[in-house]
N, C-alpha and C positions, 0 to 999 in steps of 0.2 A: 060737227065741231065738238071737241072735248071741253068740258067745263072744269074749272079748278074747284076741287073739293076740300083740299087741305093745303095750308101754307106753313113752311118752317120760317120762323122769325129768328134769325141769328144775330140779334141785337138785344140791347137792354135799355132801360130807362124810358123816358117820355116818348121817344120815337117808336119804340116797340109797342107801347100802350096805344098810341094813335093808330098804328098799323093793325093791331088786334081789334080795335073798335071798328075800323073801316071794314075789315074782313068779316066781322060778325054781322054788320049791317048788310053785307052782300051774301050772307049765308055760307061763308067759308070757315071751316074749322081751323083753329090756330094751334101751332106747336112751338114751344119755347125750349131752348137749350140753356143750361146754366151750369156754372162751376160751383164748387162747394162754398166759395166765398159769397156767391150770389144766392144762396139757398133761401134767403128771406126776402129777396127782391120782389117787388110787385108784379113784374112781368111774368114771373114763374106762376103766380096764382091766377092771373088774368087769362092765361092761355087755356085752351081746352085740354091740352096735353103738355107735359113738361118732362124733360129728361136731363139727368145729371150727366155731364160729359167729362168731369175731371175735377182736380183740386183747384186749378187756377194758379195764378202766380202772384206773389207779393212783390211789390216794387219798393226798393229802399232808396231814399234820396238823401 
C-alpha cells in the first residue's frame, strides 16, 4: 500500500491551516499555492513548500 508523503492544499484561510496542522500530525508534508495578492497570507508560511501561481484577480463591486 502506498502512503501519502505530500499534499497540495489549494485553499487558503482557516481551513487550509487546519488541513496543514492535521497533515503535519500525520507526518505528511504540505504544499500551498498562492497568488500575488495572497503573498502575505498565513497559509503560505505555514506550508512546508509554497509556490506563486499568478497575479490573482481584483473584484470590483
